PDB file of N, CA, C and O in Angstrom:
ATOM      1  N   UNK A   1       0.854  -1.161   0.000  1.00  0.00           N
ATOM      2  CA  UNK A   1       0.000   0.000   0.000  1.00  0.00           C
ATOM      3  C   UNK A   1       0.908   1.236   0.000  1.00  0.00           C
ATOM      4  O   UNK A   1       1.959   1.242   0.641  1.00  0.00           O
ATOM      5  N   UNK A   2       0.501   2.257  -0.710  1.00  0.00           N
ATOM      6  CA  UNK A   2       1.258   3.505  -0.748  1.00  0.00           C
ATOM      7  C   UNK A   2       0.298   4.666  -0.980  1.00  0.00           C
ATOM      8  O   UNK A   2      -0.910   4.456  -1.089  1.00  0.00           O
ATOM      9  N   UNK A   3       0.812   5.865  -1.054  1.00  0.00           N
ATOM     10  CA  UNK A   3      -0.001   7.062  -1.281  1.00  0.00           C
ATOM     11  C   UNK A   3       0.448   7.795  -2.545  1.00  0.00           C
ATOM     12  O   UNK A   3       0.309   9.015  -2.628  1.00  0.00           O
ATOM     13  N   UNK A   4       0.982   7.075  -3.524  1.00  0.00           N
ATOM     14  CA  UNK A   4       1.446   7.698  -4.762  1.00  0.00           C
ATOM     15  C   UNK A   4       0.312   7.924  -5.764  1.00  0.00           C
ATOM     16  O   UNK A   4       0.551   8.482  -6.834  1.00  0.00           O
ATOM     17  N   UNK A   5      -0.884   7.514  -5.451  1.00  0.00           N
ATOM     18  CA  UNK A   5      -2.045   7.656  -6.334  1.00  0.00           C
ATOM     19  C   UNK A   5      -2.795   8.927  -5.929  1.00  0.00           C
ATOM     20  O   UNK A   5      -3.750   8.875  -5.155  1.00  0.00           O
ATOM     21  N   UNK A   6      -2.355  10.053  -6.454  1.00  0.00           N
ATOM     22  CA  UNK A   6      -2.972  11.344  -6.137  1.00  0.00           C
ATOM     23  C   UNK A   6      -3.033  11.578  -4.625  1.00  0.00           C
ATOM     24  O   UNK A   6      -3.988  12.166  -4.118  1.00  0.00           O
ATOM     25  N   UNK A   7      -2.017  11.116  -3.922  1.00  0.00           N
ATOM     26  CA  UNK A   7      -1.903  11.223  -2.468  1.00  0.00           C
ATOM     27  C   UNK A   7      -3.031  10.488  -1.732  1.00  0.00           C
ATOM     28  O   UNK A   7      -3.407  10.862  -0.621  1.00  0.00           O
ATOM     29  N   UNK A   8      -3.560   9.443  -2.367  1.00  0.00           N
ATOM     30  CA  UNK A   8      -4.615   8.620  -1.766  1.00  0.00           C
ATOM     31  C   UNK A   8      -4.049   7.234  -1.450  1.00  0.00           C
ATOM     32  O   UNK A   8      -3.124   6.788  -2.128  1.00  0.00           O
ATOM     33  N   UNK A   9      -4.583   6.543  -0.435  1.00  0.00           N
ATOM     34  CA  UNK A   9      -4.141   5.179  -0.147  1.00  0.00           C
ATOM     35  C   UNK A   9      -4.466   4.254  -1.327  1.00  0.00           C
ATOM     36  O   UNK A   9      -5.611   4.176  -1.772  1.00  0.00           O
ATOM     37  N   UNK A  10      -3.445   3.563  -1.818  1.00  0.00           N
ATOM     38  CA  UNK A  10      -3.588   2.697  -2.992  1.00  0.00           C
ATOM     39  C   UNK A  10      -2.986   1.336  -2.679  1.00  0.00           C
ATOM     40  O   UNK A  10      -1.810   1.229  -2.334  1.00  0.00           O
ATOM     41  N   UNK A  11      -3.796   0.310  -2.802  1.00  0.00           N
ATOM     42  CA  UNK A  11      -3.309  -1.061  -2.680  1.00  0.00           C
ATOM     43  C   UNK A  11      -2.703  -1.420  -4.025  1.00  0.00           C
ATOM     44  O   UNK A  11      -3.421  -1.654  -4.998  1.00  0.00           O
ATOM     45  N   UNK A  12      -1.390  -1.463  -4.073  1.00  0.00           N
ATOM     46  CA  UNK A  12      -0.699  -1.588  -5.361  1.00  0.00           C
ATOM     47  C   UNK A  12      -0.626  -3.019  -5.865  1.00  0.00           C
ATOM     48  O   UNK A  12      -0.819  -3.259  -7.057  1.00  0.00           O
ATOM     49  N   UNK A  13      -0.355  -3.963  -4.999  1.00  0.00           N
ATOM     50  CA  UNK A  13      -0.108  -5.322  -5.483  1.00  0.00           C
ATOM     51  C   UNK A  13      -0.554  -6.329  -4.441  1.00  0.00           C
ATOM     52  O   UNK A  13      -0.232  -6.205  -3.259  1.00  0.00           O
ATOM     53  N   UNK A  14      -1.303  -7.332  -4.896  1.00  0.00           N
ATOM     54  CA  UNK A  14      -1.651  -8.492  -4.077  1.00  0.00           C
ATOM     55  C   UNK A  14      -1.323  -9.714  -4.914  1.00  0.00           C
ATOM     56  O   UNK A  14      -1.860  -9.893  -6.007  1.00  0.00           O
ATOM     57  N   UNK A  15      -0.445 -10.546  -4.400  1.00  0.00           N
ATOM     58  CA  UNK A  15      -0.068 -11.761  -5.125  1.00  0.00           C
ATOM     59  C   UNK A  15      -0.205 -12.953  -4.188  1.00  0.00           C
ATOM     60  O   UNK A  15       0.248 -12.924  -3.044  1.00  0.00           O
ATOM     61  N   UNK A  16      -0.844 -14.004  -4.702  1.00  0.00           N
ATOM     62  CA  UNK A  16      -1.002 -15.242  -3.948  1.00  0.00           C
ATOM     63  C   UNK A  16      -0.435 -16.360  -4.811  1.00  0.00           C
ATOM     64  O   UNK A  16      -0.773 -16.479  -5.988  1.00  0.00           O
ATOM     65  N   UNK A  17       0.425 -17.175  -4.221  1.00  0.00           N
ATOM     66  CA  UNK A  17       1.020 -18.296  -4.948  1.00  0.00           C
ATOM     67  C   UNK A  17      -0.037 -19.228  -5.506  1.00  0.00           C
ATOM     68  O   UNK A  17      -1.099 -19.408  -4.911  1.00  0.00           O
ATOM     69  N   UNK A  18       0.258 -19.815  -6.644  1.00  0.00           N
ATOM     70  CA  UNK A  18      -0.702 -20.659  -7.361  1.00  0.00           C
ATOM     71  C   UNK A  18      -1.289 -21.771  -6.479  1.00  0.00           C
ATOM     72  O   UNK A  18      -2.475 -22.083  -6.588  1.00  0.00           O
ATOM     73  N   UNK A  19      -0.480 -22.357  -5.624  1.00  0.00           N
ATOM     74  CA  UNK A  19      -0.962 -23.457  -4.775  1.00  0.00           C
ATOM     75  C   UNK A  19      -1.928 -22.991  -3.696  1.00  0.00           C
ATOM     76  O   UNK A  19      -2.622 -23.811  -3.093  1.00  0.00           O
ATOM     77  N   UNK A  20      -1.985 -21.674  -3.441  1.00  0.00           N
ATOM     78  CA  UNK A  20      -2.821 -21.153  -2.348  1.00  0.00           C
ATOM     79  C   UNK A  20      -4.001 -20.323  -2.846  1.00  0.00           C
ATOM     80  O   UNK A  20      -4.727 -19.732  -2.047  1.00  0.00           O
ATOM     81  N   UNK A  21      -4.191 -20.277  -4.147  1.00  0.00           N
ATOM     82  CA  UNK A  21      -5.302 -19.494  -4.693  1.00  0.00           C
ATOM     83  C   UNK A  21      -6.631 -20.196  -4.435  1.00  0.00           C
ATOM     84  O   UNK A  21      -6.698 -21.412  -4.257  1.00  0.00           O
ATOM     85  N   UNK A  22      -7.693 -19.375  -4.423  1.00  0.00           N
ATOM     86  CA  UNK A  22      -9.066 -19.864  -4.217  1.00  0.00           C
ATOM     87  C   UNK A  22      -9.258 -20.483  -2.836  1.00  0.00           C
ATOM     88  O   UNK A  22     -10.083 -21.378  -2.653  1.00  0.00           O
ATOM     89  N   UNK A  23      -8.477 -19.990  -1.861  1.00  0.00           N
ATOM     90  CA  UNK A  23      -8.606 -20.467  -0.484  1.00  0.00           C
ATOM     91  C   UNK A  23      -8.908 -19.312   0.465  1.00  0.00           C
ATOM     92  O   UNK A  23      -8.935 -19.506   1.681  1.00  0.00           O
ATOM     93  N   UNK A  24      -9.134 -18.115  -0.071  1.00  0.00           N
ATOM     94  CA  UNK A  24      -9.473 -16.975   0.763  1.00  0.00           C
ATOM     95  C   UNK A  24      -8.286 -16.137   1.199  1.00  0.00           C
ATOM     96  O   UNK A  24      -8.459 -15.154   1.919  1.00  0.00           O
ATOM     97  N   UNK A  25      -7.085 -16.504   0.778  1.00  0.00           N
ATOM     98  CA  UNK A  25      -5.882 -15.780   1.194  1.00  0.00           C
ATOM     99  C   UNK A  25      -5.895 -14.357   0.644  1.00  0.00           C
ATOM    100  O   UNK A  25      -5.694 -13.401   1.393  1.00  0.00           O
ATOM    101  N   UNK A  26      -6.130 -14.212  -0.659  1.00  0.00           N
ATOM    102  CA  UNK A  26      -6.151 -12.884  -1.275  1.00  0.00           C
ATOM    103  C   UNK A  26      -7.227 -12.001  -0.675  1.00  0.00           C
ATOM    104  O   UNK A  26      -6.991 -10.824  -0.403  1.00  0.00           O
ATOM    105  N   UNK A  27      -8.394 -12.560  -0.471  1.00  0.00           N
ATOM    106  CA  UNK A  27      -9.484 -11.780   0.114  1.00  0.00           C
ATOM    107  C   UNK A  27      -9.134 -11.336   1.533  1.00  0.00           C
ATOM    108  O   UNK A  27      -9.420 -10.201   1.912  1.00  0.00           O
ATOM    109  N   UNK A  28      -8.519 -12.216   2.317  1.00  0.00           N
ATOM    110  CA  UNK A  28      -8.122 -11.851   3.681  1.00  0.00           C
ATOM    111  C   UNK A  28      -7.089 -10.725   3.659  1.00  0.00           C
ATOM    112  O   UNK A  28      -7.159  -9.801   4.469  1.00  0.00           O
ATOM    113  N   UNK A  29      -6.137 -10.801   2.737  1.00  0.00           N
ATOM    114  CA  UNK A  29      -5.128  -9.749   2.618  1.00  0.00           C
ATOM    115  C   UNK A  29      -5.769  -8.403   2.264  1.00  0.00           C
ATOM    116  O   UNK A  29      -5.418  -7.367   2.829  1.00  0.00           O
ATOM    117  N   UNK A  30      -6.702  -8.438   1.329  1.00  0.00           N
ATOM    118  CA  UNK A  30      -7.352  -7.193   0.906  1.00  0.00           C
ATOM    119  C   UNK A  30      -8.224  -6.630   2.023  1.00  0.00           C
ATOM    120  O   UNK A  30      -8.232  -5.420   2.250  1.00  0.00           O
ATOM    121  N   UNK A  31      -8.948  -7.484   2.715  1.00  0.00           N
ATOM    122  CA  UNK A  31      -9.774  -7.004   3.835  1.00  0.00           C
ATOM    123  C   UNK A  31      -8.906  -6.373   4.931  1.00  0.00           C
ATOM    124  O   UNK A  31      -9.298  -5.376   5.538  1.00  0.00           O
ATOM    125  N   UNK A  32      -7.743  -6.947   5.177  1.00  0.00           N
ATOM    126  CA  UNK A  32      -6.830  -6.367   6.169  1.00  0.00           C
ATOM    127  C   UNK A  32      -6.307  -5.020   5.692  1.00  0.00           C
ATOM    128  O   UNK A  32      -6.163  -4.092   6.488  1.00  0.00           O
ATOM    129  N   UNK A  33      -6.024  -4.907   4.400  1.00  0.00           N
ATOM    130  CA  UNK A  33      -5.581  -3.626   3.847  1.00  0.00           C
ATOM    131  C   UNK A  33      -6.664  -2.569   4.013  1.00  0.00           C
ATOM    132  O   UNK A  33      -6.362  -1.419   4.332  1.00  0.00           O
ATOM    133  N   UNK A  34      -7.917  -2.944   3.802  1.00  0.00           N
ATOM    134  CA  UNK A  34      -9.028  -2.004   3.989  1.00  0.00           C
ATOM    135  C   UNK A  34      -9.061  -1.526   5.440  1.00  0.00           C
ATOM    136  O   UNK A  34      -9.196  -0.332   5.706  1.00  0.00           O
ATOM    137  N   UNK A  35      -8.936  -2.468   6.370  1.00  0.00           N
ATOM    138  CA  UNK A  35      -8.979  -2.130   7.801  1.00  0.00           C
ATOM    139  C   UNK A  35      -7.865  -1.172   8.202  1.00  0.00           C
ATOM    140  O   UNK A  35      -8.084  -0.286   9.028  1.00  0.00           O
ATOM    141  N   UNK A  36      -6.686  -1.336   7.637  1.00  0.00           N
ATOM    142  CA  UNK A  36      -5.517  -0.590   8.087  1.00  0.00           C
ATOM    143  C   UNK A  36      -5.193   0.629   7.221  1.00  0.00           C
ATOM    144  O   UNK A  36      -4.304   1.407   7.564  1.00  0.00           O
ATOM    145  N   UNK A  37      -5.894   0.802   6.117  1.00  0.00           N
ATOM    146  CA  UNK A  37      -5.611   1.935   5.223  1.00  0.00           C
ATOM    147  C   UNK A  37      -5.940   3.257   5.910  1.00  0.00           C
ATOM    148  O   UNK A  37      -6.972   3.378   6.570  1.00  0.00           O
ATOM    149  N   UNK A  38      -5.064   4.246   5.755  1.00  0.00           N
ATOM    150  CA  UNK A  38      -5.378   5.570   6.298  1.00  0.00           C
ATOM    151  C   UNK A  38      -6.441   6.247   5.441  1.00  0.00           C
ATOM    152  O   UNK A  38      -6.453   6.091   4.220  1.00  0.00           O
ATOM    153  N   UNK A  39      -7.308   6.978   6.062  1.00  0.00           N
ATOM    154  CA  UNK A  39      -8.321   7.709   5.307  1.00  0.00           C
ATOM    155  C   UNK A  39      -9.583   6.915   5.063  1.00  0.00           C
ATOM    156  O   UNK A  39      -9.654   5.731   5.393  1.00  0.00           O
ATOM    157  N   UNK A  40     -10.583   7.566   4.483  1.00  0.00           N
ATOM    158  CA  UNK A  40     -11.907   6.964   4.330  1.00  0.00           C
ATOM    159  C   UNK A  40     -12.079   6.098   3.085  1.00  0.00           C
ATOM    160  O   UNK A  40     -13.084   5.398   2.967  1.00  0.00           O
ATOM    161  N   UNK A  41     -11.121   6.128   2.147  1.00  0.00           N
ATOM    162  CA  UNK A  41     -11.265   5.391   0.886  1.00  0.00           C
ATOM    163  C   UNK A  41      -9.954   4.686   0.565  1.00  0.00           C
ATOM    164  O   UNK A  41      -8.874   5.243   0.763  1.00  0.00           O
ATOM    165  N   UNK A  42     -10.056   3.458   0.069  1.00  0.00           N
ATOM    166  CA  UNK A  42      -8.895   2.717  -0.425  1.00  0.00           C
ATOM    167  C   UNK A  42      -9.097   2.462  -1.911  1.00  0.00           C
ATOM    168  O   UNK A  42     -10.184   2.087  -2.349  1.00  0.00           O
ATOM    169  N   UNK A  43      -8.040   2.670  -2.674  1.00  0.00           N
ATOM    170  CA  UNK A  43      -8.054   2.476  -4.118  1.00  0.00           C
ATOM    171  C   UNK A  43      -7.219   1.253  -4.484  1.00  0.00           C
ATOM    172  O   UNK A  43      -6.284   0.901  -3.765  1.00  0.00           O
ATOM    173  N   UNK A  44      -7.551   0.611  -5.591  1.00  0.00           N
ATOM    174  CA  UNK A  44      -6.735  -0.464  -6.153  1.00  0.00           C
ATOM    175  C   UNK A  44      -7.039  -0.559  -7.642  1.00  0.00           C
ATOM    176  O   UNK A  44      -7.876   0.180  -8.161  1.00  0.00           O
ATOM    177  N   UNK A  45      -6.362  -1.460  -8.318  1.00  0.00           N
ATOM    178  CA  UNK A  45      -6.604  -1.635  -9.749  1.00  0.00           C
ATOM    179  C   UNK A  45      -6.247  -3.055 -10.147  1.00  0.00           C
ATOM    180  O   UNK A  45      -5.576  -3.774  -9.407  1.00  0.00           O
ATOM    181  N   UNK A  46      -6.704  -3.446 -11.321  1.00  0.00           N
ATOM    182  CA  UNK A  46      -6.346  -4.728 -11.915  1.00  0.00           C
ATOM    183  C   UNK A  46      -6.532  -4.629 -13.423  1.00  0.00           C
ATOM    184  O   UNK A  46      -7.245  -3.756 -13.918  1.00  0.00           O
ATOM    185  N   UNK A  47      -5.888  -5.527 -14.137  1.00  0.00           N
ATOM    186  CA  UNK A  47      -6.064  -5.538 -15.584  1.00  0.00           C
ATOM    187  C   UNK A  47      -7.440  -6.070 -15.963  1.00  0.00           C
ATOM    188  O   UNK A  47      -8.030  -6.872 -15.239  1.00  0.00           O
ATOM    189  N   UNK A  48      -7.934  -5.619 -17.089  1.00  0.00           N
ATOM    190  CA  UNK A  48      -9.224  -6.086 -17.594  1.00  0.00           C
ATOM    191  C   UNK A  48      -9.212  -7.604 -17.796  1.00  0.00           C
ATOM    192  O   UNK A  48     -10.257  -8.243 -17.682  1.00  0.00           O
ATOM    193  N   UNK A  49      -8.074  -8.176 -18.088  1.00  0.00           N
ATOM    194  CA  UNK A  49      -7.968  -9.620 -18.316  1.00  0.00           C
ATOM    195  C   UNK A  49      -8.021 -10.437 -17.020  1.00  0.00           C
ATOM    196  O   UNK A  49      -8.145 -11.660 -17.080  1.00  0.00           O
ATOM    197  N   UNK A  50      -7.929  -9.796 -15.860  1.00  0.00           N
ATOM    198  CA  UNK A  50      -7.884 -10.510 -14.586  1.00  0.00           C
ATOM    199  C   UNK A  50      -9.286 -10.647 -13.992  1.00  0.00           C
ATOM    200  O   UNK A  50      -9.626  -9.977 -13.016  1.00  0.00           O
ATOM    201  N   UNK A  51     -10.084 -11.510 -14.583  1.00  0.00           N
ATOM    202  CA  UNK A  51     -11.471 -11.711 -14.147  1.00  0.00           C
ATOM    203  C   UNK A  51     -11.577 -12.188 -12.698  1.00  0.00           C
ATOM    204  O   UNK A  51     -12.466 -11.720 -11.987  1.00  0.00           O
ATOM    205  N   UNK A  52     -10.711 -13.102 -12.218  1.00  0.00           N
ATOM    206  CA  UNK A  52     -10.830 -13.519 -10.816  1.00  0.00           C
ATOM    207  C   UNK A  52     -10.671 -12.350  -9.832  1.00  0.00           C
ATOM    208  O   UNK A  52     -11.400 -12.271  -8.844  1.00  0.00           O
ATOM    209  N   UNK A  53      -9.732 -11.456 -10.098  1.00  0.00           N
ATOM    210  CA  UNK A  53      -9.542 -10.299  -9.208  1.00  0.00           C
ATOM    211  C   UNK A  53     -10.739  -9.365  -9.290  1.00  0.00           C
ATOM    212  O   UNK A  53     -11.188  -8.857  -8.262  1.00  0.00           O
ATOM    213  N   UNK A  54     -11.262  -9.128 -10.471  1.00  0.00           N
ATOM    214  CA  UNK A  54     -12.444  -8.273 -10.614  1.00  0.00           C
ATOM    215  C   UNK A  54     -13.614  -8.841  -9.816  1.00  0.00           C
ATOM    216  O   UNK A  54     -14.333  -8.102  -9.144  1.00  0.00           O
ATOM    217  N   UNK A  55     -13.798 -10.140  -9.896  1.00  0.00           N
ATOM    218  CA  UNK A  55     -14.880 -10.804  -9.173  1.00  0.00           C
ATOM    219  C   UNK A  55     -14.696 -10.658  -7.660  1.00  0.00           C
ATOM    220  O   UNK A  55     -15.653 -10.374  -6.940  1.00  0.00           O
ATOM    221  N   UNK A  56     -13.460 -10.854  -7.180  1.00  0.00           N
ATOM    222  CA  UNK A  56     -13.197 -10.730  -5.753  1.00  0.00           C
ATOM    223  C   UNK A  56     -13.419  -9.299  -5.280  1.00  0.00           C
ATOM    224  O   UNK A  56     -14.015  -9.083  -4.224  1.00  0.00           O
ATOM    225  N   UNK A  57     -12.949  -8.322  -6.044  1.00  0.00           N
ATOM    226  CA  UNK A  57     -13.140  -6.926  -5.654  1.00  0.00           C
ATOM    227  C   UNK A  57     -14.626  -6.588  -5.553  1.00  0.00           C
ATOM    228  O   UNK A  57     -15.039  -5.899  -4.620  1.00  0.00           O
ATOM    229  N   UNK A  58     -15.426  -7.062  -6.497  1.00  0.00           N
ATOM    230  CA  UNK A  58     -16.874  -6.813  -6.456  1.00  0.00           C
ATOM    231  C   UNK A  58     -17.499  -7.477  -5.229  1.00  0.00           C
ATOM    232  O   UNK A  58     -18.352  -6.887  -4.567  1.00  0.00           O
ATOM    233  N   UNK A  59     -17.075  -8.697  -4.931  1.00  0.00           N
ATOM    234  CA  UNK A  59     -17.616  -9.426  -3.779  1.00  0.00           C
ATOM    235  C   UNK A  59     -17.296  -8.694  -2.468  1.00  0.00           C
ATOM    236  O   UNK A  59     -18.125  -8.664  -1.558  1.00  0.00           O
ATOM    237  N   UNK A  60     -16.111  -8.112  -2.370  1.00  0.00           N
ATOM    238  CA  UNK A  60     -15.707  -7.395  -1.170  1.00  0.00           C
ATOM    239  C   UNK A  60     -16.446  -6.066  -1.047  1.00  0.00           C
ATOM    240  O   UNK A  60     -16.648  -5.571   0.062  1.00  0.00           O
ATOM    241  N   UNK A  61     -16.850  -5.487  -2.170  1.00  0.00           N
ATOM    242  CA  UNK A  61     -17.583  -4.224  -2.129  1.00  0.00           C
ATOM    243  C   UNK A  61     -16.913  -3.064  -2.839  1.00  0.00           C
ATOM    244  O   UNK A  61     -17.384  -1.931  -2.747  1.00  0.00           O
ATOM    245  N   UNK A  62     -15.813  -3.327  -3.552  1.00  0.00           N
ATOM    246  CA  UNK A  62     -15.166  -2.276  -4.326  1.00  0.00           C
ATOM    247  C   UNK A  62     -16.064  -1.858  -5.481  1.00  0.00           C
ATOM    248  O   UNK A  62     -16.770  -2.685  -6.059  1.00  0.00           O
ATOM    249  N   UNK A  63     -16.035  -0.586  -5.811  1.00  0.00           N
ATOM    250  CA  UNK A  63     -16.786  -0.029  -6.935  1.00  0.00           C
ATOM    251  C   UNK A  63     -15.799   0.324  -8.047  1.00  0.00           C
ATOM    252  O   UNK A  63     -14.746   0.906  -7.788  1.00  0.00           O
ATOM    253  N   UNK A  64     -16.140  -0.026  -9.267  1.00  0.00           N
ATOM    254  CA  UNK A  64     -15.281   0.355 -10.387  1.00  0.00           C
ATOM    255  C   UNK A  64     -15.379   1.860 -10.589  1.00  0.00           C
ATOM    256  O   UNK A  64     -16.472   2.426 -10.573  1.00  0.00           O
ATOM    257  N   UNK A  65     -14.237   2.502 -10.779  1.00  0.00           N
ATOM    258  CA  UNK A  65     -14.182   3.950 -10.824  1.00  0.00           C
ATOM    259  C   UNK A  65     -13.670   4.502 -12.149  1.00  0.00           C
ATOM    260  O   UNK A  65     -13.800   5.700 -12.401  1.00  0.00           O
ATOM    261  N   UNK A  66     -13.102   3.674 -12.984  1.00  0.00           N
ATOM    262  CA  UNK A  66     -12.578   4.146 -14.264  1.00  0.00           C
ATOM    263  C   UNK A  66     -11.557   3.176 -14.815  1.00  0.00           C
ATOM    264  O   UNK A  66     -11.436   2.047 -14.340  1.00  0.00           O
ATOM    265  N   UNK A  67     -10.825   3.619 -15.817  1.00  0.00           N
ATOM    266  CA  UNK A  67      -9.799   2.763 -16.408  1.00  0.00           C
ATOM    267  C   UNK A  67      -8.714   3.622 -17.038  1.00  0.00           C
ATOM    268  O   UNK A  67      -8.913   4.803 -17.321  1.00  0.00           O
ATOM    269  N   UNK A  68      -7.560   2.997 -17.249  1.00  0.00           N
ATOM    270  CA  UNK A  68      -6.430   3.653 -17.898  1.00  0.00           C
ATOM    271  C   UNK A  68      -6.003   2.784 -19.071  1.00  0.00           C
ATOM    272  O   UNK A  68      -5.743   1.592 -18.906  1.00  0.00           O
ATOM    273  N   UNK A  69      -5.933   3.367 -20.224  1.00  0.00           N
ATOM    274  CA  UNK A  69      -5.469   2.667 -21.433  1.00  0.00           C
ATOM    275  C   UNK A  69      -3.970   2.856 -21.589  1.00  0.00           C
ATOM    276  O   UNK A  69      -3.419   3.877 -21.178  1.00  0.00           O
ATOM    277  N   UNK A  70      -3.307   1.861 -22.189  1.00  0.00           N
ATOM    278  CA  UNK A  70      -1.931   2.024 -22.618  1.00  0.00           C
ATOM    279  C   UNK A  70      -0.860   1.568 -21.651  1.00  0.00           C
ATOM    280  O   UNK A  70       0.315   1.563 -22.018  1.00  0.00           O
ATOM    281  N   UNK A  71      -1.208   1.183 -20.432  1.00  0.00           N
ATOM    282  CA  UNK A  71      -0.171   0.674 -19.529  1.00  0.00           C
ATOM    283  C   UNK A  71       0.297  -0.704 -19.981  1.00  0.00           C
ATOM    284  O   UNK A  71       1.498  -0.961 -20.065  1.00  0.00           O
ATOM    285  N   UNK A  72      -0.640  -1.577 -20.266  1.00  0.00           N
ATOM    286  CA  UNK A  72      -0.374  -2.882 -20.876  1.00  0.00           C
ATOM    287  C   UNK A  72      -1.173  -2.910 -22.171  1.00  0.00           C
ATOM    288  O   UNK A  72      -2.403  -2.969 -22.145  1.00  0.00           O
ATOM    289  N   UNK A  73      -0.494  -2.868 -23.278  1.00  0.00           N
ATOM    290  CA  UNK A  73      -1.143  -2.749 -24.575  1.00  0.00           C
ATOM    291  C   UNK A  73      -2.257  -3.789 -24.750  1.00  0.00           C
ATOM    292  O   UNK A  73      -2.021  -4.992 -24.629  1.00  0.00           O
ATOM    293  N   UNK A  74      -3.464  -3.310 -25.033  1.00  0.00           N
ATOM    294  CA  UNK A  74      -4.607  -4.180 -25.265  1.00  0.00           C
ATOM    295  C   UNK A  74      -5.249  -4.743 -24.002  1.00  0.00           C
ATOM    296  O   UNK A  74      -6.152  -5.574 -24.095  1.00  0.00           O
ATOM    297  N   UNK A  75      -4.808  -4.313 -22.839  1.00  0.00           N
ATOM    298  CA  UNK A  75      -5.339  -4.826 -21.579  1.00  0.00           C
ATOM    299  C   UNK A  75      -5.473  -3.672 -20.581  1.00  0.00           C
ATOM    300  O   UNK A  75      -4.611  -3.506 -19.719  1.00  0.00           O
ATOM    301  N   UNK A  76      -6.540  -2.873 -20.684  1.00  0.00           N
ATOM    302  CA  UNK A  76      -6.695  -1.689 -19.837  1.00  0.00           C
ATOM    303  C   UNK A  76      -6.630  -2.008 -18.343  1.00  0.00           C
ATOM    304  O   UNK A  76      -7.013  -3.093 -17.905  1.00  0.00           O
ATOM    305  N   UNK A  77      -6.142  -1.047 -17.582  1.00  0.00           N
ATOM    306  CA  UNK A  77      -6.091  -1.127 -16.124  1.00  0.00           C
ATOM    307  C   UNK A  77      -7.405  -0.570 -15.587  1.00  0.00           C
ATOM    308  O   UNK A  77      -7.747   0.582 -15.853  1.00  0.00           O
ATOM    309  N   UNK A  78      -8.139  -1.379 -14.835  1.00  0.00           N
ATOM    310  CA  UNK A  78      -9.412  -0.967 -14.251  1.00  0.00           C
ATOM    311  C   UNK A  78      -9.155  -0.450 -12.838  1.00  0.00           C
ATOM    312  O   UNK A  78      -8.477  -1.105 -12.047  1.00  0.00           O
ATOM    313  N   UNK A  79      -9.690   0.707 -12.529  1.00  0.00           N
ATOM    314  CA  UNK A  79      -9.488   1.352 -11.233  1.00  0.00           C
ATOM    315  C   UNK A  79     -10.719   1.116 -10.356  1.00  0.00           C
ATOM    316  O   UNK A  79     -11.855   1.243 -10.811  1.00  0.00           O
ATOM    317  N   UNK A  80     -10.471   0.770  -9.091  1.00  0.00           N
ATOM    318  CA  UNK A  80     -11.540   0.478  -8.132  1.00  0.00           C
ATOM    319  C   UNK A  80     -11.315   1.274  -6.847  1.00  0.00           C
ATOM    320  O   UNK A  80     -10.191   1.656  -6.521  1.00  0.00           O
ATOM    321  N   UNK A  81     -12.412   1.512  -6.125  1.00  0.00           N
ATOM    322  CA  UNK A  81     -12.343   2.187  -4.834  1.00  0.00           C
ATOM    323  C   UNK A  81     -13.359   1.563  -3.892  1.00  0.00           C
ATOM    324  O   UNK A  81     -14.380   1.021  -4.314  1.00  0.00           O
ATOM    325  N   UNK A  82     -13.048   1.655  -2.595  1.00  0.00           N
ATOM    326  CA  UNK A  82     -13.992   1.203  -1.579  1.00  0.00           C
ATOM    327  C   UNK A  82     -13.976   2.239  -0.445  1.00  0.00           C
ATOM    328  O   UNK A  82     -12.917   2.649   0.031  1.00  0.00           O
ATOM    329  N   UNK A  83     -15.157   2.640  -0.036  1.00  0.00           N
ATOM    330  CA  UNK A  83     -15.286   3.527   1.119  1.00  0.00           C
ATOM    331  C   UNK A  83     -15.258   2.660   2.369  1.00  0.00           C
ATOM    332  O   UNK A  83     -16.004   1.688   2.485  1.00  0.00           O
ATOM    333  N   UNK A  84     -14.399   3.021   3.287  1.00  0.00           N
ATOM    334  CA  UNK A  84     -14.269   2.258   4.527  1.00  0.00           C
ATOM    335  C   UNK A  84     -15.410   2.582   5.470  1.00  0.00           C
ATOM    336  O   UNK A  84     -15.859   3.727   5.536  1.00  0.00           O
ATOM    337  N   UNK A  85     -15.877   1.597   6.188  1.00  0.00           N
ATOM    338  CA  UNK A  85     -16.885   1.815   7.234  1.00  0.00           C
ATOM    339  C   UNK A  85     -16.148   2.253   8.483  1.00  0.00           C
ATOM    340  O   UNK A  85     -15.196   1.598   8.907  1.00  0.00           O
ATOM    341  N   UNK A  86     -16.576   3.342   9.067  1.00  0.00           N
ATOM    342  CA  UNK A  86     -15.944   3.836  10.302  1.00  0.00           C
ATOM    343  C   UNK A  86     -16.787   3.504  11.499  1.00  0.00           C
ATOM    344  O   UNK A  86     -16.419   3.838  12.625  1.00  0.00           O
TER     345      UNK A  86
END
């Protein structure tokens, strides 16, 4: 997590080893990031081709906020945000 995204808390990278996927590890990591993020909103992103991550973000409650073209040619970066419950 960092604040390089317009000075907002941004979850930059979540990686789970292939043998541990689909066991709730990634979701637990993201939920912990939400709990510990400074400020009322946490941002993250994923490639359009990463359907499992998009599905998990929606299940957790992230809202799609936009996209960026050209970072990975032919695979736009989808931007998501979640408002933290205080």
